[in-house]
C-alpha positions in Angstrom: 0.0 -0.1 0.0 2.9 2.6 0.8 4.7 1.6 -2.4 1.4 2.2 -4.5 1.1 5.8 -2.5 4.6 6.5 -3.3 4.7 5.7 -7.1 1.4 8.0 -7.3 2.8 10.8 -5.6 6.1 10.7 -7.6 4.5 10.0 -10.9 1.8 12.9 -10.5 4.1 16.0 -11.6 5.2 14.2 -14.5 2.1 12.5 -15.9 -0.8 14.7 -14.8 0.0 18.2 -14.8 1.0 20.3 -17.6 3.4 23.4 -17.4 2.1 26.8 -16.0 0.5 29.1 -17.9 -2.4 27.2 -19.2 -5.7 26.8 -18.3 -6.4 24.2 -15.7 -9.8 22.8 -16.6 -8.6 22.4 -20.5 -5.3 20.6 -19.8 -6.3 18.2 -16.8 -6.4 14.8 -18.2 -9.1 12.2 -17.0 -6.6 10.5 -14.8 -6.1 13.3 -12.8 -9.2 12.4 -11.0 -7.4 9.3 -9.7 -6.9 10.4 -6.0 -10.9 11.4 -6.0 -11.8 7.8 -7.1 -9.4 6.6 -4.8 -11.4 8.5 -1.9 -14.6 6.8 -3.4 -13.1 3.4 -3.4 -11.8 3.5 0.6 -15.2 4.6 1.5 -16.5 1.8 -0.4 -14.3 -1.2 0.5 -12.4 -0.6 3.7 -15.4 -0.3 5.9 -16.8 -4.0 4.1 -13.5 -5.7 4.3 -11.3 -3.9 7.1 -13.9 -2.2 9.4 -11.9 -2.0 12.3 -8.8 -0.8 10.7 -11.0 1.9 8.7 -12.7 2.9 11.9 -9.1 3.7 13.5 -7.4 4.9 10.2 -10.1 6.7 8.0 -8.6 10.2 8.9 -5.1 9.2 7.8 -6.3 7.3 4.7 -8.5 10.8 3.6 -5.3 12.7 4.5 -2.8 10.5 2.6 -5.5 11.0 -0.6 -5.5 14.6 0.0 -1.7 14.9 -0.3 -1.6 12.5 -2.9 -3.3 15.3 -5.4 -2.4 18.5 -3.3 1.2 18.0 -3.4 1.9 17.4 -7.1 -0.8 19.8 -8.1 1.0 22.4 -6.0 4.5 21.5 -7.5 3.2 21.8 -11.1 1.2 24.9 -10.9 2.3 26.5 -7.8 0.6 29.9 -6.8 -2.2 28.8 -9.2 -2.9 25.5 -7.5 -2.7 27.2 -4.4 -5.3 29.7 -5.0 -7.7 27.0 -6.5 -7.1 24.6 -3.4 -7.9 27.9 -1.0 -10.9 29.0 -3.0 -12.1 25.6 -2.5 -11.4 25.4 1.0 -12.8 29.0 1.9 -15.6 29.2 -0.4 -16.8 25.5 -0.3 -15.8 23.5 2.2 -15.7 25.9 5.1 -18.9 27.3 4.7 -20.3 24.0 3.9 -18.8 22.6 7.3 -20.0 25.6 9.2 -23.6 25.3 8.1 -23.7 21.5 8.8 -21.9 21.9 12.4 -24.6 24.7 13.0 -27.6 22.9 11.8 -26.4 19.5 13.5 -25.5 21.3 17.0 -28.9 23.3 17.0 -31.2 20.6 16.1 -29.5 18.1 18.7 -30.9 20.3 21.5 -34.5 19.6 20.5 -36.1 16.5 22.6 -39.2 15.1 21.7 -40.4 14.0 25.1 -42.9 11.0 25.4 -43.8 7.6 24.4 -42.8 7.1 20.7 -43.8 3.8 19.2 -42.5 3.1 15.5 -45.4 1.8 14.1 -45.5 1.7 10.0 -48.1 4.5 10.2 -45.9 6.8 12.7 -42.9 6.3 10.6 -44.4 7.1 7.4 -46.2 10.0 9.2 -42.8 11.1 10.4 -41.3 10.7 6.9 -43.9 12.7 5.3 -43.2 15.7 7.8 -39.9 15.6 7.6 -39.8 16.0 4.0 -42.2 18.9 3.9 -40.0 20.4 6.5 -37.1 20.1 4.4 -37.8 22.8 2.2 -38.3 25.5 4.7 -35.3 24.6 7.2 -33.0 22.9 4.7 -32.4 19.0 4.2 -29.7 19.0 6.8 -31.8 20.6 9.2 -34.9 18.8 8.7 -32.6 15.5 8.9 -31.0 16.3 12.0 -34.2 17.1 13.6 -36.2 14.3 13.0 -33.5 11.7 12.9 -33.5 11.1 16.8 -37.2 10.9 17.5 -37.4 8.1 14.6 -34.4 6.4 16.3 -35.9 6.3 19.6 -39.6 5.3 18.1 -37.6 2.2 16.6 -35.2 1.5 19.1 -36.6 -1.8 20.1 -37.5 -3.2 16.4 -35.3 -5.7 14.7 -35.8 -5.0 11.4 -35.0 -1.0 11.0 -32.5 -0.4 8.3 -34.8 0.5 5.6 -36.4 3.3 7.6 -33.3 5.1 7.6 -32.9 4.2 3.7 -35.8 6.0 2.9 -35.2 8.8 5.6 -32.0 9.6 3.4 -33.9 9.4 0.5 -36.8 11.6 1.4 -36.0 13.7 4.2 -32.2 14.4 3.6 -32.7 14.8 -0.3 -35.9 14.7 -2.5 -38.1 17.1 0.1 -35.6 19.9 -0.4 -36.5 20.7 -3.8 -39.2 23.4 -3.3 -37.0 26.2 -2.2 -33.8 27.7 -2.5 -33.4 27.0 1.2 -34.0 23.2 0.9 -30.8 22.4 -0.9 -27.4 24.2 -1.8 -27.8 23.5 -5.5 -31.0 25.6 -5.6 -29.6 28.4 -3.2 -26.4 28.6 -5.4 -29.0 29.0 -8.3 -30.8 31.9 -6.2 -27.3 33.5 -5.7 -26.9 33.4 -9.7 -29.9 35.0 -10.3 -32.6 32.3 -10.4 -36.1 33.7 -8.9 -36.7 32.5 -5.3 -40.2 31.4 -5.8 -39.1 29.5 -9.3 -38.2 26.5 -7.5 -42.1 26.0 -6.5 -42.5 24.9 -10.0 -40.7 21.5 -9.0 -44.1 20.9 -6.8 -45.2 18.1 -9.1 -42.3 16.2 -9.6 -41.8 16.4 -5.9 -45.2 15.3 -4.8 -45.0 12.4 -7.7 -41.6 10.9 -6.5 -42.4 11.3 -2.8 -45.6 9.5 -3.0 -44.2 6.6 -4.8 -41.6 6.4 -2.1 -43.7 6.5 0.8 -46.1 4.4 -0.6 -43.3 1.4 -1.2 -41.7 2.5 2.3 -45.4 1.9 3.9 -45.5 -1.5 2.5 -42.1 -2.5 3.1 -42.2 -1.5 6.6 -45.8 -2.8 7.5 -44.6 -6.4 6.5 -41.4 -6.4 8.2 -43.6 -4.7 11.1 -45.9 -7.6 11.1 -43.2 -10.2 10.7 -41.5 -9.2 13.9 -45.1 -9.7 15.5 -45.4 -6.6 17.2 -48.7 -6.0 17.1 -49.7 -7.9 20.2 -46.7 -5.7 22.4 -48.2 -2.5 20.9 -51.8 -3.7 22.3 -50.4 -4.2 25.6 -48.7 -0.6 25.3 -51.9 1.0 24.5 -53.5 -0.3 27.8 -50.8 1.0 29.8 -50.4 4.7 30.7 -48.5 6.5 27.5 -46.2 9.3 28.1 -47.7 12.3 25.7 -45.2 13.8 23.5 -43.5 17.1 24.3 -41.0 19.1 22.6 -38.1 20.3 24.9 -35.8 22.9 24.0 -37.6 25.1 22.2 -35.6 27.6 22.0 -33.4 25.8 19.4 -36.4 26.3 16.9 -35.9 30.0 17.3 -32.2 29.3 16.9 -32.9 27.3 13.8 -35.0 30.1 12.1 -32.2 32.3 12.7 -29.8 29.9 10.9 -32.4 29.9 8.1 -32.7 33.8 8.0 -28.9 34.2 8.0 -28.7 32.2 4.9 -31.3 34.0 3.1 -29.6 37.0 4.5 -26.4 36.1 2.4 -28.6 35.8 -0.7 -30.3 38.8 -0.9 -27.5 41.2 0.3 -24.3 42.2 -1.9 -21.9 44.0 0.1 -17.9 44.7 -0.4 -15.7 41.5 -1.1 -12.9 40.9 1.7 -9.4 39.3 0.1 -7.9 36.5 2.0 -5.0 34.8 0.8 -5.6 35.9 -2.9 -9.4 34.4 -2.4 -12.4 37.1 -2.9 -14.6 36.5 -0.1 -18.1 38.2 0.2 -18.4 39.8 3.2 -22.1 38.7 3.5 -21.1 35.0 3.3 -18.5 35.7 6.1 -21.0 37.6 8.4 -23.4 34.5 7.6 -20.6 32.1 8.7 -19.8 34.1 11.7 -23.6 34.2 12.7 -24.1 30.7 12.4 -21.0 29.8 14.7 -22.6 32.1 17.2 -25.9 30.6 17.1 -24.4 27.1 17.8 -22.7 28.2 20.4 -25.8 29.9 21.8 -27.4 26.6 21.4 -24.8 24.6 23.4 -25.0 27.2 26.4 -28.5 27.9 26.6 -30.2 24.0 26.5 -30.3 22.0 29.1 -27.4 19.2 29.0 -30.1 16.5 29.5 -31.7 17.0 26.3 -28.6 16.2 24.3 -27.8 13.3 26.6 -31.2 11.8 26.3 -30.8 12.6 22.3 -27.5 10.6 22.5 -25.9 13.6 21.2 -22.1 13.6 20.1 -20.1 15.4 17.8 -18.6 12.0 16.3 -20.9 12.2 13.3 -19.8 15.8 12.2 -16.4 14.9 12.8 -16.4 12.1 10.5 -18.1 14.3 8.1 -15.6 17.0 8.3 -12.6 14.3 7.7 -14.4 12.6 4.7 -15.5 15.5 3.0 -12.5 17.2 3.4 -10.7 14.9 1.2 -13.5 14.5 -1.1 -13.4 18.6 -1.7 -10.0 18.7 -2.3 -9.6 15.5 -4.5 -12.7 16.3 -6.8 -11.1 19.7 -8.0 -10.0 18.1 -11.1 -13.3 16.5 -12.0 -15.1 19.9 -11.4 -12.6 21.6 -13.4 -12.8 19.0 -16.3 -16.3 19.4 -16.2 -16.4 23.2 -16.4 -14.2 23.1 -19.6 -17.3 21.2 -21.4 -16.7 20.4 -24.8 -12.9 21.8 -24.4 -12.1 19.5 -21.6 -11.3 15.6 -21.4 -14.7 15.0 -21.0 -15.7 16.9 -24.2 -17.0 13.8 -26.1 -19.6 13.2 -23.7 -20.3 16.8 -22.4 -20.4 18.0 -26.4 -23.2 15.9 -27.0 -25.7 17.0 -24.4 -28.4 19.1 -25.8 -31.8 17.8 -24.6 -33.2 18.4 -21.0 -33.2 14.7 -20.3 -29.8 14.4 -20.9 -28.9 17.4 -18.6 -31.0 15.5 -16.1 -29.2 12.0 -16.2 -25.4 13.4 -16.3 -26.0 16.0 -13.9 -27.8 13.4 -11.6 -25.5 11.1 -12.2 -22.5 13.4 -11.1 -24.2 14.8 -8.2 -24.4 11.3 -7.3 -20.6 11.3 -6.4 -19.6 14.9 -6.7 -21.0 17.5 -4.3 -24.3 18.5 -6.0 -24.0 22.1 -5.6 -20.7 22.8 -7.8 -22.1 20.1 -10.2 -25.4 22.2 -10.6 -23.5 25.2 -11.1 -21.2 23.8 -13.8 -24.5 22.2 -15.9 -26.1 25.6 -15.4 -23.4 27.3 -16.9 -23.2 24.7 -19.5 -26.7 25.4 -20.5 -26.1 29.5 -20.4 -22.8 28.9 -22.5 -24.7 26.7 -25.0 -28.0 29.1 -25.1 -26.6 32.4 -24.8 -23.1 32.6 -24.5 -22.4 36.3 -25.0 -25.5 37.5 -22.6 -24.8 38.5 -19.0 -25.4 36.0 -16.5 -28.7 37.3 -14.7 -30.1 38.4 -18.4 -29.2 34.8 -19.7 -30.8 33.0 -16.6 -34.4 35.1 -17.2 -34.1 34.0 -21.1 -33.4 30.7 -20.1 -36.5 30.3 -17.5 -38.6 31.9 -20.4 -37.3 30.2 -23.3 -35.9 26.7 -22.4 -37.2 26.6 -18.7 -37.5 22.6 -18.8 -33.0 22.5 -19.1 -33.2 24.6 -15.5 -35.8 22.2 -14.3 -34.0 19.1 -15.4 -30.7 20.4 -14.0 -32.3 21.4 -10.7 -34.2 17.7 -10.4 -31.2 16.0 -11.1 -29.0 17.7 -8.8 -31.4 17.5 -5.9 -33.0 13.9 -6.4 -29.9 12.2 -7.5 -28.3 13.5 -4.5 -30.0 10.5 -2.9 -28.2 7.8 -4.9 -25.0 7.4 -2.7 -24.0 8.2 1.0 -21.8 11.1 -0.3 -24.6 12.8 -3.1 -25.3 15.3 -0.3 -23.9 15.7 3.1 -26.8 14.9 5.3 -26.9 11.3 3.8 -23.5 10.4 5.5 -24.5 12.2 8.6 -27.5 10.0 9.0 -25.7 7.3 8.3 -23.2 7.7 10.8 -25.8 8.6 13.4 -27.7 5.7 12.8 -24.9 3.5 13.3 -23.7 5.4 16.2 -27.3 4.2 17.9 -27.0 0.8 16.8 -28.5 0.6 13.1 -26.8 -1.5 10.8 -26.7 0.1 7.8 -25.3 -1.1 4.5 -22.0 -0.4 3.0 -21.3 2.4 0.5 -21.6 -0.5 -2.4 -24.4 -2.0 -0.6 -26.7 1.3 -0.4 -26.2 1.8 -4.1 -27.2 -1.9 -5.3 -29.4 -2.9 -2.8 -31.2 0.3 -2.3 -30.7 3.2 -4.7 -30.6 1.5 -7.8 -33.3 -0.8 -7.6 -35.9 1.8 -6.2 -34.8 5.2 -7.2 -33.4 4.8 -10.8 -36.9 3.3 -12.1 -38.4 6.3 -10.2 -36.2 8.9 -11.9 -36.8 7.3 -15.1 -40.7 7.7 -15.1 -39.7 11.4 -13.8 -37.7 11.8 -17.1 -40.5 10.5 -19.1 -43.4 12.5 -17.4 -42.0 15.8 -16.6 -38.7 16.4 -18.7 -39.9 15.4 -22.2 -39.6 18.6 -24.3 
């Protein structure tokens, strides 16, 4: 293993990166994404074949893949490479992590006190409510709010893995498609000039997919609940005095609202820029991140410790996400650069033939399953603008795209948001849900197990119907 890393490290400056003075996106070859693939393969196979080694060494493995990319990249491109890595860290990764931390911390202080019983009806209703809230408090906020009562309600059940798989499908992804607050790709579209209320037109695809998934979930959950023969226990429980459900830590709902408002504030204001190590940072974004950190600290100081204790709250899930996604964000730089090059890049043979909404839907969706879906959304939005309105300013071009070729924007939006559910890394809440569930004793499938046992057989046929019904020009 060490020899393999050493060979890659020494060969990258010679074989992958071209000389300085050229455009990164047009010259990076396809095999520059090898470290990114290495991260994905590590997440896929190490937990499956070497679980103990992975649990103890995943920070080191993540660091190694990051260095295998970053060191030769910097050696070849020097300041250009350093600025690109800093840009990714300061503008993408750090805000991403701060928002996750804030929502994770605040929602962890909300405790659903009382007797919660994970019946098929209760679980389905909770998934439905969580899906609804995802569009108005973000998929991360909604997922972190509802994951703990769902865990408590189903604590005694034997078959419960499917519950949290569908939770990822609905609450952590698909439910966030109705507003720019719901999911980062739509928020980036809003920042680029897509009207705030435009995403409401995604209502029908959202209802269509959610209804099918909820029906499938209820059937699976009902049969497994019946298989466990839990109805006699439920009848016994109903005869006893059941503690009424009560919400504790209500101050955190106000703090969640403040986080949402801070995100909206950063989208509606346009303040001056601040240059940090050659990277331009919008001052409103800096204020947003500072506010979220302060709000998280306030939550920790003002919430009773017993509420977090009852929620089994720890920072381990956010730590795991921070480390793994740190490696993912750094190593996916070549993949995003190659995509941005469009027909001029080394994926030109693939990207150059994209000219129908359904094609944008599938390609944007597929890549959003493995890359961060927010920059992938922006990449395909820019591709569409460059294809149809190349000589027009961005905001004007977006208005024309909406008026004349709105189906393309719908395809990009649905693809990025919906297909983030295809893998654990398609959207950040996915991995957090997996980590929290495992921390509470739920046996979750491996990276590949999730794909081949759940997302491929369940989601892909539904997405195929979405393309046929909603995206045919």
